[in-house]
N, C-alpha and C positions, 0 to 999 in steps of 0.2 A: 683643480678646477671645481668649482662648487657643485653639488649634487642634490638632489630630493630624492626621498624614498616616500612612497605614497601607493594607496589601494590603485590597483588597475580600473581603469573605465571602460565603456563600450567603445569610445574613441579611441583607443589604443590598440584595439585588435588588429588591424591590418600590420603594425608593426611587431605584436607579439608573435603573430602568423609567421613571420620572417625570423625572429630571433628563436621559435620554438622548432623552425624546421632546420637551422643550424644546429641545435641541441641534439634532434634526432640524427642527424647525419654523423654527430661527433660518435655516439653510441653504434651506428651502424657500420662507421670505419672498424671499430673493436671487434665486432662478429655480423657479419651481413646477412647469417641464416638468423640467428635469434632477434637479431633487431632489424629486420628488414621492414623498411619504411613502405607503408600503405599507399597504393596508387592514387588515392585522394586524400593523402594525409592533408595538405592545406586547408582543403573544405572541412574535413574532420576536425581538426584543430579549431577553426573558426565556429563551428557550430558549438565544440565543448565549450569555448570561452564566452560565446552568446549565452548559453544556456546556465555557465557558473556565475557570470554579472550581471544576469537579468534579475536577481532578486527571487525569483520563484523557488518554489522548496525544492531541495536538492536531497538524494539518499544520505549525503553525510555533508557537513557545513565546510564548505571551500574559502581558501583565501588566495588571492592574487596580488602579489606587492611588486611594483616596477621601479627601477632607479632612473631618473630623469638630470640630464645634464645639458646645460644650453639649450632647452627646448627638444633634445633628442633623448629617447628611450634607450637607457643603454643595457639594460638587465631586467630578468623577471624571477621571481620565485612563486612557487606555488606550494601551497599548504592545505591540510584537513584536519578536523578533528575525527579520529580513526574509531569508528563504533567498536566496543570490546565485544570478541565472540562469546556467544551466549555460555561457554564452558568454563570462562574465566570469570573470578569475582570482580576483577576490574575496581579493587578497592580505591583508586586513585582517580577514578573515573576515566572518561575517553582520553587517550593519549592525543597528543598534538604530533602530527606528521609532515615532515618536510619531505615532499615528493620528488622523485628524480628529476622530472623535468623543470629544471632551473636553470638558468644560461645567462652568462654576461657577455656582452658583445666584446671582440678583441681590443678596440679601441676605446673602452670605457675607462674612466679614470682608476687611478690604484686604490684599492680599498673597498671597490663595488660589492664583489663577492660577499665579503664580510658585513658590509652596512645591510645587506638585502638580507643575509640569512639573521643576523641581530634584530632586523626589523621584523621579519615574520615569525621569530622566536618571540618578540614580545605581542605582538597579535595573537597568537595563539594562547599565551599566558592570560592575556587579557579576556579570551573566551572561555578560560577555565581549565586549559589542559595543566596539570601538575606534573607530568612527564611529557619530555619532548623525545621524538623520534626524527631520525634524518635518514632518506634512502640515497644511495648514490653507487654509481656504477664504477668499479676499479678502474683507474686510469685515467679518469677525468678530474678537471680542475677543482670541483667542489670537494673533492676526497681530502684535500689537505686543509681547507677551509671549517670543513665538518670537524675533524680531528681537533684544530686549534682552538675550536670553541666549547672543548670539554667533552665531545661524544665519544664513546667506546663500543665497539662491534656486540650486538644483541642477536642478530639472525642474521644467516648467511643463505643467499639464494644460488645454488651449485647448477650450474647448467650442461646439460650434453645435448649436441646436435648429431644429426646422422643416425637417429634411432632405427634398429631393426627389428623384424620380428624374429626372435629365437624361440619362440614358443613358450610353454610352462614346463617346470619341471613337476615330476609325480607328485609330490608333497603340496605343491600349491594348486589352488582350484577356484573357481568364481565363488564369490560368498553368497549363502543362503540365508533365508530367515531364520533358520536354526543356528546359525553361528553368531545370531548378535550377541546373546550374553557372553561369548567367550571373546568378541571383539569388544564388548564395552569392557571386560575385566583387563583386557590388554591396555584398552586406553587409560585406563586408571593407573596401570604401572607407568604407562608413558608420561602421564601428568605429573607422578611424583617424580619421575627423573627432571622433568621440565622446572618444578619449582626447585629442587636441590640446585640446579644450575642457577638459576636467576627467580627471586621473589616475582618479577614481573608476572610470571605465568601462575600466580596462585588460582588455584581452582576453585568454581562457585559451589556452594553447598549442595546444588541440587545436578552436578555435572554430569554423574552417571544417568541420571535420567533424561537430562537434556541431550546428552550424546547419543543415548539409545534413541530417541525419537528422531534425531539427525539422521541417524545411520539407517532407521527404518525408510525414511522418506529417500535417502539416499539409492537405496536399494531398487525403487521405483524410477529413476532418473536415467535416461536412456543416453546420456551426455557422457558418462563416466563409466568407469570399470572397477571393481572392487574384489579384491582377491584376498584368500586366507589360506595359511599354512598350516597344516595337521587336520586332524579331525575335531570335529565341533566341540566334544568333550575336553579337548585338551589342544585349543588353538597355539600356536607358536607366536602368530603376528597376522598383520592385515596391511593391507595397501590400497589407496585410492588413486585412480590416474584421471584426473579431470580437467577440463578446459582452462585455459588461463583466463584471467579478467583485467579490467582496466586498473585494479589494484596493484597488479604485478606490471603491467606495459604503458607506459604514456601513450596519449591517442595517436601519435604519429606513428606508431608501429602496428603492423599487421598482425594479428593476434589469432588467424583464422586455422593455423598449424601450430598452434602452440599449447602445451599441456602443462601441469602443475601438479607435482606430488606433496602434499602438505600431511595428510592424516597417513603415517606411516610408522609401524613400529612391529620390532621383533623382540622377544625375549633376549637374543643374543646381544642387543643393543643395549640391555639394563645397565651396564657399567659404561657409564658417561666416558670414562677415559682410557679404556683398554678396550679392543675389539679381538673376540676368540678369532685367530685365524682359520682354525679348524672347522668353524659352524659354515654352513651353506645356507641355512634358512632365509637370513636378512638378505643375502644376496638374490636368492630364487625369487622371492618377493618383489624385490626391485627390477628383475629381469623380466617377470610377468608384466608389472606396468608398463615397462618399456616396449614389449611386444604388443599389448593393447593400443597404445599411442601409435606405434607405426601401422598397425592395421587400421587404424583411423586417419591414416596419411598426416598425423603430426609429426613435424620434423625436428623439433627440439622442445628442450622440457626444463623447467627448474623442480629442484628438490629443496623444499624449505628444510633449513635445519640450525638449530640454536648455535651460535657461534662458541659456546662452552661443551658442545657434544661433540668431543673428540673423538669417540669411536665409531659414530655414525659418519663424521667428515672423512675418517680414514677409509671406511667403506667405500665413500663416494668417490675419494681421490682413486682408489686403486683400479674404480669402473670406468674411469675416464671423466668425471664431472671436474668443472672449475667454477670457481666462485666468480658470479656473474653480476650480482648486485649484493650490496650490504644495508641492512638497517641496523642505525646505532642510535644508542642511547644516551639522554642527559636527563639526569633526574632533579 
C-alpha cells in the first residue's frame, strides 16, 4: 500500500491528538503511576501541537513528521534539536533527539515505523544534527525499530514508584552555600567518569564555573531539595531532587507528582564498573532524595544514569529501580 511521509500541518491536529492518546495509553498500560494520563490530556496535546506547528519561536526547534496512506494519517514521529547543557562542550553541536511520543496506528502499512524514523532522522540531519538520539520506553514497538537503525543505549531513566519518607541518615544533610566548593569538586569527578564512559559527555572548558553558578542558583529554588554527605571540607557526594519536565514526559502525561534525580554523585560510585557493597554513602544520599520527594507528594521518580555506569545501575537495581525509558545514540 503506497504511503507518503511529510511534515505535519495544523489541519492534521485532530488525527494526531487521537494517535498520541493511543501512544500515551500504551505507556500507561506499562505503569499506570509513572505514566498517569492527565485529565485534560487531549486539550494539552492539541495546544502543544498548535504551538509547535505555528512557526512561532520555541525554546527548542521541534519537528513533527506524519505518515499518510490513502488520505489517512497512519503514524507520527516527534523530534527536536536538543540544547547542549552548559557544562558540556557540545563539540558536535546540538544532537537531534527522537522523542518517545511517536506512534503508528495498528492498521498502518508494513514498514511505516521504519519509514517515519528514517524520515525524521533525515530532517534532523538537514537541520544540522551530527549526532542522533532516540528515546523509547522498554516494551513498546519503537524499541525494535530504533535498534534496527543502529542505535545503542546511552542513558537509562530508572524509575521507582511508591516513594516513602524514610528520613535522612546522620551523614546526609541539606546543602548549604559553604558546601558549594565541595559539590563542584565532586561534580568534576562525576564528569571524569562520564567522559570515560562515552565521549558524548565531553566537558566544557568552563564547566566548573558554570556548574558552580547553577548550584548557587539551585540553592535559591524552592521547587527542589539539595543534599550532601559529610562535612563541607570533605564532601562525599551530593544529590538534587527536582521536579520533572516535559523533556522527560510527553505532553499527555501528568507530571505534577513526578520527580527527577539527575545531579547525583558519591565517591563510592567513582568506579563505573564495580560497586563497593560495604559503602552506604551513595545509598544514604538516594534515600534522602526519595524522602524529600515523598514529603512533597511526589509518587514516582526517574534517576538519570549512563547505560555504561554499571556500579550506579547496580545500586539502583538493589533499591527497587527499573528502567522505564532509554535514550540511545547513533553517530
